[in-house]
TIGULUM-384367 format. One record per residue (C-alpha): x, y, z. Coordinates in steps of 0.25 Angstrom, whole numbers, plus 2048, in hexadecimal, padded with zeros to 3 digits. Example, Ala and Ser with C-alpha at 12.3 -4.5 7.8 and 13.67 -1.06 7.14 Angstrom:
+-----+-----+-----+
!  px !  py !  pz !
+-----+-----+-----+
! 831 ! 7EE ! 81F !
! 837 ! 7FC ! 81D !
+-----+-----+-----+
This chain:
+-----+-----+-----+
!  px !  py !  pz !
+-----+-----+-----+
! BAC ! 6A9 ! 24F !
! BA8 ! 69B ! 251 !
! B9A ! 695 ! 24D !
! B93 ! 68F ! 259 !
! B8E ! 681 ! 257 !
! B7F ! 680 ! 257 !
! B77 ! 678 ! 263 !
! B78 ! 66A ! 261 !
! B69 ! 668 ! 262 !
! B68 ! 66F ! 255 !
! B6E ! 662 ! 24F !
! B66 ! 657 ! 254 !
! B68 ! 64C ! 24C !
! B5C ! 645 ! 245 !
! B5B ! 636 ! 241 !
! B61 ! 632 ! 235 !
! B54 ! 62F ! 22D !
! B4E ! 63D ! 230 !
! B5C ! 643 ! 22D !
! B5D ! 63B ! 220 !
! B4F ! 640 ! 21B !
! B52 ! 64E ! 21F !
! B5E ! 64D ! 216 !
! B56 ! 648 ! 20B !
! B4C ! 653 ! 20C !
! B57 ! 65E ! 20C !
! B5D ! 657 ! 200 !
! B4F ! 657 ! 1F8 !
! B4D ! 666 ! 1FC !
! B5A ! 669 ! 1F7 !
! B59 ! 662 ! 1EA !
! B4B ! 669 ! 1E8 !
! B51 ! 676 ! 1EB !
! B5C ! 674 ! 1E1 !
! B53 ! 66F ! 1D7 !
! B4B ! 67C ! 1D8 !
! B57 ! 685 ! 1D7 !
! B5A ! 67E ! 1CA !
! B4C ! 680 ! 1C5 !
! B4D ! 690 ! 1C9 !
! B56 ! 691 ! 1BE !
! B4D ! 68D ! 1B3 !
! B48 ! 697 ! 1AA !
! B3C ! 69F ! 1B0 !
! B2E ! 69E ! 1AB !
! B26 ! 6A8 ! 1A3 !
! B1E ! 6B1 ! 1AC !
! B0F ! 6AE ! 1AD !
! B05 ! 6B9 ! 1A7 !
! AFF ! 6C3 ! 1B0 !
! AF3 ! 6BE ! 1B8 !
! AE5 ! 6C4 ! 1B3 !
! ADD ! 6CA ! 1BF !
! AD0 ! 6C4 ! 1BD !
! AC9 ! 6CF ! 1C6 !
! ACD ! 6DA ! 1BC !
! AC9 ! 6D2 ! 1B0 !
! ABD ! 6DA ! 1AA !
! AB7 ! 6CC ! 1A5 !
! AB6 ! 6C8 ! 1B4 !
! AB2 ! 6D5 ! 1BB !
! AA4 ! 6D2 ! 1BD !
! AA5 ! 6C4 ! 1C1 !
! AAA ! 6BC ! 1CC !
! AB8 ! 6B5 ! 1C8 !
! AB5 ! 6A9 ! 1CF !
! AA7 ! 6A6 ! 1CB !
! AA5 ! 6AE ! 1BF !
! A98 ! 6B4 ! 1C4 !
! A95 ! 6C3 ! 1C4 !
! A96 ! 6CA ! 1D0 !
! A8A ! 6CD ! 1D9 !
! A88 ! 6DA ! 1E1 !
! A87 ! 6D8 ! 1F0 !
! A7F ! 6E4 ! 1F5 !
! A84 ! 6ED ! 201 !
! A7F ! 6E7 ! 20E !
! A83 ! 6E4 ! 21D !
! A8B ! 6D8 ! 220 !
! A83 ! 6CD ! 228 !
! A90 ! 6C8 ! 22F !
! A96 ! 6D5 ! 233 !
! A8B ! 6DF ! 232 !
! A94 ! 6E9 ! 22A !
! A8E ! 6EF ! 21D !
! A96 ! 6EB ! 210 !
! A95 ! 6F2 ! 203 !
! A8F ! 6EC ! 1F6 !
! A99 ! 6E3 ! 1EE !
! A9B ! 6D9 ! 1E2 !
! A9C ! 6CA ! 1E6 !
! A9B ! 6BC ! 1DE !
! A8E ! 6B7 ! 1DF !
! A93 ! 6A9 ! 1E2 !
! A92 ! 6A6 ! 1F1 !
! A9E ! 6A5 ! 1F8 !
! AA8 ! 6AC ! 1ED !
! AAF ! 6B7 ! 1F3 !
! AB3 ! 6BD ! 1E5 !
! AB1 ! 6CC ! 1E4 !
! AB4 ! 6D6 ! 1D8 !
! AC1 ! 6DD ! 1D8 !
+-----+-----+-----+
């Protein structure tokens, strides 16, 4: 079985300056990849400790985690924008804060 030659238009020649820049860029990438492979064989770092979930932390249960202010109770009502009823909920008293208790 013989391999067919690709069409000539796929091998359009570039000016020498562009070709040299392309070769230099490819060589820099190859060197960077080889350096990464050498560093990958270095000993692994110790695992990080688990992240604490602040929303479950009992010390922060009654306050906004961003502003450290106690939650305010927003009474049930009807939305001005959608005219849909909503239930009462807790929210941060700071205007513009979207934090809610977990």
